[in-house]
C-alpha positions as CSV (number, residue, x, y, z in Angstrom):
1,M,1.8,2.1,11.9
2,G,0.0,5.4,11.6
3,E,-2.9,7.3,12.7
4,A,-5.8,5.2,13.9
5,T,-3.6,2.2,13.8
6,A,-2.9,-0.5,16.4
7,V,-1.5,-3.9,16.9
8,V,-4.3,-6.5,16.7
9,G,-3.9,-10.0,18.0
10,D,-3.1,-13.0,15.8
11,H,-6.0,-14.6,14.1
12,G,-4.7,-18.2,14.0
13,G,-3.4,-20.4,11.2
14,D,-3.8,-19.7,7.4
15,H,-5.9,-22.0,5.2
16,F,-7.0,-22.1,1.6
17,D,-10.5,-22.7,0.3
18,S,-11.5,-23.3,-3.3
19,C,-13.1,-20.5,-5.1
20,P,-15.9,-21.3,-7.5
21,A,-14.9,-21.1,-11.2
22,A,-16.7,-21.6,-14.4
23,T,-14.0,-24.0,-15.7
24,S,-11.3,-26.0,-14.1
25,S,-7.7,-24.9,-14.2
26,S,-6.1,-24.7,-17.6
27,R,-2.7,-25.7,-16.2
28,K,-3.6,-29.1,-14.7
29,Q,-6.5,-31.2,-15.9
30,T,-7.1,-35.0,-15.6
31,N,-9.5,-36.7,-18.0
32,T,-11.2,-39.4,-15.9
33,N,-14.4,-40.0,-18.0
34,N,-13.2,-43.2,-19.6
35,N,-12.2,-44.6,-16.2
36,Y,-15.6,-43.8,-14.8
37,G,-17.2,-45.7,-17.6
38,M,-15.1,-48.8,-17.2
39,L,-15.8,-49.0,-13.5
40,V,-19.5,-48.5,-13.8
41,K,-19.9,-51.2,-16.3
42,N,-18.4,-53.7,-13.8
43,P,-21.2,-54.6,-11.3
44,G,-18.6,-56.3,-9.0
45,V,-16.9,-53.1,-8.1
46,S,-19.8,-50.8,-7.0
47,I,-18.0,-50.0,-3.7
48,L,-14.8,-49.2,-5.6
49,V,-16.8,-46.8,-7.8
50,S,-18.0,-44.8,-4.7
51,V,-14.5,-44.7,-3.2
52,F,-12.9,-43.7,-6.5
53,L,-15.4,-40.9,-7.1
54,L,-15.0,-39.6,-3.6
55,T,-11.2,-39.6,-4.0
56,V,-11.4,-37.7,-7.3
57,F,-13.7,-35.1,-5.7
58,V,-11.5,-34.5,-2.7
59,T,-8.3,-34.4,-4.8
60,G,-9.9,-31.9,-7.1
61,A,-10.9,-29.7,-4.2
62,I,-7.4,-29.8,-2.8
63,F,-5.4,-29.3,-5.9
64,T,-7.6,-26.9,-7.8
65,R,-5.5,-24.2,-9.3
66,W,-7.9,-21.4,-8.2
67,V,-7.7,-20.0,-4.7
68,D,-9.4,-17.1,-2.9
69,V,-6.5,-15.4,-1.1
70,S,-9.0,-13.6,1.2
71,I,-9.5,-16.9,3.0
72,I,-5.9,-16.7,4.2
73,T,-6.8,-14.7,7.2
74,A,-9.3,-15.5,9.9
75,Q,-12.4,-13.8,11.3
76,F,-13.1,-10.1,11.0
77,R,-15.4,-7.8,13.0
78,Q,-18.6,-6.8,11.2
79,K,-19.2,-3.2,10.5
80,E,-22.0,-1.3,8.8
81,I,-20.7,0.6,5.8
82,S,-22.8,3.2,4.1
83,T,-23.8,2.5,0.6
84,F,-21.2,3.6,-1.8
85,Q,-22.6,4.9,-5.1
86,E,-21.5,3.2,-8.3
87,S,-20.3,6.5,-9.8
88,E,-18.0,7.1,-6.8
89,S,-16.5,3.7,-6.7
90,T,-14.9,3.9,-10.1
91,N,-11.2,3.3,-9.6
92,N,-10.3,4.6,-13.1
93,D,-11.3,7.8,-14.6
94,S,-13.7,6.8,-17.4
95,S,-15.6,10.1,-17.4
96,S,-13.6,11.3,-20.4
97,S,-11.3,9.7,-23.0
98,S,-8.2,11.5,-24.0
99,S,-6.0,10.6,-27.0
100,T,-3.0,12.3,-25.4
101,P,-1.9,10.7,-22.1
102,E,-1.2,13.1,-19.2
103,S,2.2,13.3,-17.6
104,C,2.8,11.2,-14.5
105,P,3.4,12.9,-11.2
106,E,7.0,13.8,-10.5
107,Y,7.4,11.1,-7.8
108,F,7.1,8.4,-10.6
109,R,10.7,9.1,-11.5
110,W,11.8,7.4,-8.3
111,I,10.9,4.1,-10.0
112,H,14.1,4.4,-12.0
113,E,16.1,4.9,-8.8
114,D,14.5,2.0,-7.1
115,L,15.4,-0.3,-10.0
116,K,18.9,1.1,-10.6
117,P,20.7,-1.7,-8.6
118,W,19.8,-4.1,-11.4
119,K,20.3,-1.8,-14.4
120,D,23.6,-3.2,-15.4
121,T,23.2,-6.8,-14.2
122,G,19.6,-7.4,-15.1
123,I,17.4,-9.7,-13.0
124,T,18.1,-13.4,-13.1
125,L,16.1,-16.4,-11.7
126,E,18.9,-16.9,-9.1
127,M,18.3,-13.3,-7.8
128,V,14.6,-13.8,-7.5
129,E,15.0,-17.1,-5.8
130,K,17.4,-15.5,-3.4
131,A,14.7,-13.0,-2.3
132,K,12.6,-16.0,-1.2
133,E,14.5,-16.0,2.1
134,K,12.8,-12.8,3.1
135,A,9.5,-13.0,1.2
136,H,6.0,-13.8,2.4
137,F,4.8,-14.8,-1.0
138,R,5.7,-15.0,-4.7
139,L,3.6,-13.6,-7.4
140,T,3.8,-14.6,-11.1
141,I,1.9,-13.0,-14.0
142,V,1.8,-15.0,-17.2
143,D,-0.5,-14.1,-20.1
144,G,-2.5,-11.7,-17.9
145,R,-3.2,-14.3,-15.2
146,L,-2.0,-14.0,-11.6
147,Y,-0.5,-16.9,-9.6
148,M,0.7,-17.0,-6.0
149,E,3.0,-19.2,-3.9
150,K,2.8,-18.4,-0.2
151,Y,5.7,-18.9,2.1
152,D,4.8,-17.5,5.5
153,Y,2.0,-16.1,7.7
154,V,1.2,-12.4,7.0
155,F,-0.1,-10.1,9.7
156,Q,-3.8,-9.2,9.3
157,T,-5.0,-8.8,5.7
158,R,-1.9,-7.1,4.2
159,D,-1.3,-9.8,1.7
160,V,-5.0,-10.2,0.8
161,F,-5.5,-6.6,-0.1
162,T,-2.1,-6.2,-1.8
163,I,-2.9,-9.1,-4.1
164,W,-6.4,-7.8,-4.6
165,G,-4.9,-4.5,-5.7
166,I,-2.8,-6.3,-8.4
167,L,-5.9,-8.2,-9.5
168,Q,-7.6,-4.8,-10.0
169,L,-4.6,-3.5,-12.0
170,L,-5.1,-6.4,-14.4
171,E,-8.8,-5.3,-14.7
172,V,-7.9,-1.6,-15.2
173,Y,-5.2,-2.2,-17.8
174,P,-6.0,-5.6,-19.4
175,G,-3.2,-6.8,-21.7
176,K,-0.8,-4.1,-20.6
177,V,0.7,-5.8,-17.5
178,P,3.8,-7.8,-18.7
179,D,4.7,-11.3,-17.7
180,L,6.8,-11.1,-14.5
181,D,8.0,-12.9,-11.4
182,L,8.4,-11.2,-8.0
183,M,8.9,-11.8,-4.3
184,F,6.9,-9.7,-1.8
185,M,7.5,-9.0,1.9
186,C,4.7,-7.5,4.1
187,H,6.5,-6.7,7.4
188,D,7.1,-3.1,8.5
189,W,10.9,-2.8,8.0
190,P,12.8,-3.0,4.7
191,L,15.1,-6.0,4.8
192,V,17.6,-6.0,1.8
193,L,20.5,-4.1,3.5
194,K,23.0,-2.4,1.2
195,R,25.8,-3.3,3.4
196,D,25.3,-7.0,2.6
197,Y,25.9,-6.3,-1.1
198,P,29.0,-4.1,-1.2
199,D,29.8,-4.3,-5.0
200,N,28.0,-4.4,-8.3
201,T,28.9,-8.1,-8.8
202,S,26.7,-9.1,-5.8
203,I,23.5,-11.0,-6.4
204,I,21.1,-8.4,-5.0
205,P,17.7,-10.0,-4.4
206,P,14.8,-7.9,-5.8
207,L,12.3,-7.8,-3.0
208,F,9.0,-5.8,-3.2
209,H,7.9,-4.1,-0.1
210,Y,5.8,-1.1,1.1
211,C,8.7,1.2,2.1
212,G,12.4,1.7,1.8
213,D,15.2,3.9,3.3
214,D,18.7,5.0,2.3
215,L,20.2,1.8,3.7
216,T,18.2,-0.7,1.8
217,Y,17.4,-2.0,-1.7
218,D,13.7,-2.8,-1.2
219,I,11.6,-2.0,-4.2
220,V,8.7,0.2,-3.0
221,F,5.1,-0.7,-3.9
222,P,1.7,0.8,-2.9
223,D,0.6,-0.6,0.4
224,W,-2.5,-2.6,1.1
225,S,-4.5,0.2,2.7
226,F,-5.3,1.7,-0.6
227,W,-7.8,-1.2,-1.0
228,G,-8.9,-1.2,2.6
229,W,-7.8,-2.1,6.1
230,P,-10.7,-4.0,7.8
231,E,-9.0,-4.6,11.1
232,V,-9.0,-0.9,12.0
233,N,-12.1,0.1,10.0
234,I,-10.2,2.2,7.5
235,L,-12.1,2.2,4.2
236,P,-10.5,1.9,0.7
237,W,-8.8,5.1,-0.5
238,V,-11.3,5.5,-3.4
239,K,-14.0,6.0,-0.8
240,L,-12.1,7.5,2.1
241,S,-10.5,10.2,0.0
242,K,-14.0,11.4,-0.9
243,D,-15.1,11.3,2.7
244,L,-12.1,13.3,3.7
245,E,-13.0,16.0,1.1
246,Q,-16.4,16.3,2.7
247,G,-14.8,16.2,6.2
248,N,-12.7,19.2,5.3
249,K,-15.8,21.3,4.6
250,M,-17.2,20.7,8.1
251,K,-15.0,23.3,9.7
252,K,-13.1,26.2,8.1
253,W,-9.4,26.2,8.8
254,I,-9.4,29.4,10.7
255,E,-12.2,28.0,13.0
256,R,-10.4,24.8,13.8
257,E,-8.6,24.0,17.1
258,P,-5.3,26.0,17.1
259,Y,-3.4,22.9,18.2
260,A,-1.4,20.0,16.7
261,Y,-3.3,16.7,16.8
262,W,-2.3,13.1,16.6
263,K,-4.1,9.9,17.4
264,G,-2.7,6.4,17.2
265,N,-0.8,3.6,18.9
266,T,2.0,5.1,21.0
267,H,3.4,1.7,21.6
268,T,4.7,1.2,18.1
269,G,8.1,2.8,17.7
270,R,10.4,4.9,19.8
271,A,9.3,8.1,18.1
272,R,5.7,7.6,19.1
273,K,6.6,6.9,22.7
274,D,8.6,10.1,22.7
275,L,5.8,12.0,21.1
276,A,3.5,11.2,23.9
277,R,5.6,13.5,26.2
278,C,4.4,16.4,24.1
279,N,0.8,16.1,25.1
280,S,0.3,19.4,26.9
281,D,-1.1,22.9,26.4
282,D,2.4,24.2,26.8
283,H,3.5,22.5,23.6
284,H,0.2,23.2,21.9
285,A,-0.2,19.5,21.2
286,Q,-3.0,17.0,21.7
287,I,-1.7,13.4,21.6
288,H,-4.3,10.6,21.9
289,H,-3.3,7.0,22.5
290,L,-5.5,4.5,20.7
291,D,-6.2,1.4,22.8
292,W,-6.9,-1.3,20.2
293,R,-8.4,-3.5,22.8
294,R,-11.4,-1.2,23.0
295,G,-12.0,-1.5,19.3
296,F,-12.0,1.1,16.6
297,K,-15.3,2.9,16.9
298,D,-13.6,6.3,17.1
299,T,-11.3,5.9,14.1
300,D,-13.4,7.7,11.6
301,L,-10.7,9.6,9.9
302,A,-13.0,11.9,8.0
303,S,-14.3,13.3,11.3
304,Q,-10.8,14.1,12.6
305,C,-10.1,17.1,10.3
306,T,-10.9,19.5,13.2
307,H,-7.4,20.9,14.0
308,R,-5.3,23.4,12.2
309,Y,-2.2,21.1,12.5
310,K,-1.9,17.3,12.3
311,I,1.2,15.4,13.2
312,Y,2.8,12.6,11.1
313,V,5.2,10.3,13.0
314,E,6.6,7.0,11.9
315,G,5.8,3.8,13.8
316,N,8.0,0.8,13.6
317,S,8.9,2.1,10.1
318,W,6.8,4.2,7.7
319,S,3.1,4.7,8.4
320,V,0.2,4.5,6.0
321,S,-1.4,7.4,7.9
322,E,0.6,10.1,5.9
323,K,-2.0,10.3,3.1
324,Y,-4.9,10.7,5.6
325,I,-3.0,13.4,7.4
326,L,-2.1,15.3,4.3
327,A,-5.7,15.1,3.0
328,C,-7.2,17.0,6.0
329,D,-6.4,20.6,4.8
330,S,-4.5,21.0,8.1
331,M,-0.8,22.0,8.0
332,S,0.9,18.6,8.3
333,L,3.8,18.5,10.9
334,V,6.1,15.8,9.7
335,I,8.6,14.5,12.3
336,T,11.9,13.7,10.6
337,P,11.1,10.6,8.5
338,H,13.6,7.9,8.0
339,Y,11.5,5.8,5.6
340,Y,9.7,6.5,2.4
341,D,6.8,4.9,0.6
342,F,6.1,5.2,-3.1
343,F,4.7,8.7,-3.2
344,S,6.3,10.5,-0.2
345,R,9.5,11.4,-2.1
346,G,7.3,13.7,-4.1
347,L,6.6,15.9,-1.0
348,T,8.6,19.0,-0.3
349,P,9.1,20.6,3.2
350,T,7.4,24.0,3.7
351,V,5.5,23.4,0.4
352,H,3.4,20.3,1.3
353,Y,4.3,20.0,5.0
354,W,6.2,21.6,7.9
355,P,9.3,19.7,9.1
356,I,9.6,18.8,12.8
357,N,13.0,18.2,14.3
358,E,13.0,14.6,15.8
359,R,15.7,15.5,18.3
360,K,13.4,18.0,20.1
361,K,9.9,17.1,19.0
362,C,8.0,19.0,21.7
363,D,9.7,22.3,21.2
364,S,9.7,21.9,17.5
365,I,5.9,21.3,17.5
366,K,5.3,24.2,19.8
367,F,7.3,26.5,17.4
368,A,5.4,25.2,14.3
369,V,2.0,25.9,16.0
370,E,3.0,29.3,17.1
371,W,4.4,30.1,13.7
372,G,1.2,28.9,12.0
373,N,-1.1,30.9,14.4
374,N,0.9,34.0,13.7
375,N,1.1,33.3,9.9
376,T,-2.3,31.9,9.3
377,E,-2.4,32.5,5.5
378,K,0.9,30.8,5.0
379,A,0.0,27.9,7.3
380,Q,-3.3,27.5,5.4
381,E,-1.5,27.4,2.1
382,I,0.8,24.7,3.2
383,G,-2.1,22.6,4.4
384,K,-4.0,23.3,1.2
385,R,-1.0,22.2,-1.0
386,G,-0.7,19.0,0.9
387,T,-4.3,18.2,0.4
388,E,-4.1,19.1,-3.3
389,F,-1.2,16.6,-3.6
390,T,-3.5,13.8,-2.4
391,E,-6.4,14.9,-4.5
392,N,-4.4,15.5,-7.7
393,E,-1.4,13.2,-7.6
394,L,-2.6,10.4,-5.4
395,Q,-5.9,9.5,-7.1
396,M,-6.4,5.7,-7.6
397,K,-5.8,6.3,-11.3
398,F,-2.2,7.3,-10.5
399,V,-1.8,4.5,-7.9
400,Y,-2.6,2.0,-10.7
401,D,-0.4,3.9,-13.2
402,Y,2.5,3.7,-10.7
403,M,2.0,0.0,-10.3
404,L,1.9,-0.5,-14.1
405,H,5.0,1.6,-14.8
406,L,7.0,-0.1,-11.9
407,L,6.1,-3.6,-13.0
408,T,6.8,-2.8,-16.7
409,E,10.2,-1.3,-15.9
410,Y,10.9,-4.3,-13.6
411,S,10.0,-6.8,-16.3
412,K,12.4,-5.2,-18.8
413,L,15.3,-6.2,-16.6
414,F,14.5,-9.9,-16.7
415,K,17.2,-12.3,-18.0
416,Y,14.7,-15.2,-18.1
417,R,11.1,-15.8,-19.1
418,P,8.7,-15.9,-16.2
419,F,7.0,-19.1,-15.6
420,V,4.4,-20.5,-13.1
421,T,6.1,-22.5,-10.4
422,K,4.8,-26.0,-9.6
423,N,3.5,-24.9,-6.1
424,A,1.7,-21.8,-7.3
425,V,-2.0,-21.4,-7.4
426,E,-4.0,-19.1,-9.6
427,V,-5.7,-16.3,-7.8
428,C,-9.3,-15.6,-8.5
429,S,-11.3,-12.4,-8.0
430,C,-13.5,-14.0,-5.3
431,L,-15.0,-11.5,-2.8
432,D,-15.1,-13.7,0.3
433,K,-17.4,-12.5,3.1
434,G,-17.9,-10.0,5.9
435,M,-15.9,-6.8,5.9
436,V,-13.4,-8.3,3.5
437,K,-16.1,-8.7,0.9
438,E,-17.5,-5.2,1.6
439,F,-14.1,-3.6,1.2
440,K,-13.4,-5.5,-2.0
441,E,-16.7,-4.5,-3.4
442,I,-15.9,-0.8,-2.7
443,S,-12.4,-1.0,-4.2
444,K,-13.3,-3.2,-7.2
445,A,-12.3,-1.8,-10.6
446,K,-15.3,-1.1,-12.8
447,G,-13.7,-2.4,-16.0
448,P,-10.8,-1.2,-18.2
449,S,-9.7,2.4,-18.0
450,Q,-10.9,4.6,-20.9
451,N,-7.7,6.6,-20.6
452,A,-4.1,5.6,-21.4
453,P,-1.6,5.3,-18.5
454,C,0.2,8.6,-17.8
455,T,3.5,9.2,-19.5
456,M,6.5,8.8,-17.1
457,H,9.3,11.3,-17.1
458,P,12.9,10.1,-17.8
459,P,15.2,9.1,-14.9
460,Y,16.9,11.8,-12.9
461,D,20.5,12.5,-14.0
462,A,23.0,12.8,-11.2
463,E,22.9,16.6,-11.1
464,E,19.1,16.8,-11.0
465,L,18.9,14.2,-8.2
466,Q,21.6,15.9,-6.1
467,S,19.9,19.3,-6.6
468,L,16.5,17.9,-5.5
469,I,18.0,16.3,-2.3
470,E,19.9,19.5,-1.4
471,K,16.7,21.7,-2.0
472,K,14.8,19.6,0.5
473,L,17.6,19.7,3.0
474,N,18.0,23.4,2.7
475,L,14.3,24.1,3.3
476,T,14.4,21.9,6.4
477,R,17.5,23.7,7.7
478,Q,15.8,27.1,7.1
479,V,13.0,26.0,9.5
480,E,15.6,24.8,12.0
481,M,17.3,28.2,11.8
482,W,14.0,30.0,12.5
483,E,13.5,27.7,15.5
484,A,17.0,28.4,16.8
485,R,16.4,32.2,16.6
486,G,12.8,31.9,18.0
487,H,11.6,33.6,14.8
488,V,7.8,33.4,14.6
């Protein structure tokens, strides 16, 4: 994973606890009042009364249809978090109401591309069930209520905060989220390989995931870190994005260190191991390995906007760190990415970031820094546009809008009516305890949005899409030509 990330040890087995609710589940109730009365009236069975009542209580606790998914993971380190003002913690822009919805960011158009494999066939129950082989859990939304069926252990709290984010979506846009049925996978790598489904008649399993690439069919969805990552002390995006804005003001760009900076776990992924070789004054790079065993006291991202250039490098696959790097006002140096998340396809080389050649990372980083230090106004402008992208197009409002549009378009493909499976449990908005509770409180939606969801642009036609791809390739090739000529 990305900056300030590391591999944390397993926390032990998963377990479920009941979450207090005002009423029992609407899906499964057992009326036992008459039985209680009959038994109590018989003085010869007082012992049976106690046994029976105990059995009913235990059974109710086990089979309650409410579950707090934050109990799935084990213990978390405590951390003092500064008080977050109510006005800052609003996840939806309620400051003004507009009768005319604004247009969605351009990257929303990739929703159509991600769902294109099922455009002609639609999505059947057989397809969804097939995705179960690779999924960690199944989510079903029926009548605005969220149900989960878990299949496998999930690393850290990825599932907890992913599901929490969907619960907040239901709060932000009540009544707008359609009935649906989906399988979700939380590992790093996308798994639905295109080569396994060579023709349009194949039963392609629709699997939701945090990233994709050109070789897979995974449906890309916002990752858990937008609602917080307790294990590495990374705050929810609604709070951290504000902290980063303040961090940017601490040091003017021209006064920052004229080097390329990266901090993270160099043991995740070949590209990071290779990047560690660039840690030298000769390459104008400062690469810092983060030893997770020593904790995460030095992972305050808002205090790391001190260099003119910041490096983005993938870990095992994509990295959640890209948004933090872009938000620093530094010129982002992006080492050739092979994976994309839901927003990164909206970024353009030399506009939002500077492309770094993965085959010669160190020399490419050196050239980028020298170019930037000799063209400070242009380098500043690239850094500024990257930050503006996070501020304007990656607000939590748009994260929720993306989720809503994706799930709405997905639901339109269904060939069956979603239903709650027998092993599913209804998910409640329980806060749990410790850091999980604190992060949930920070990222909790403050009620329905006062503004309508943004209006999504139509799908790309073949010509538009090809033109967009070629434009990005040509801009990257231009930088490679400058490097080859030593043009600074």
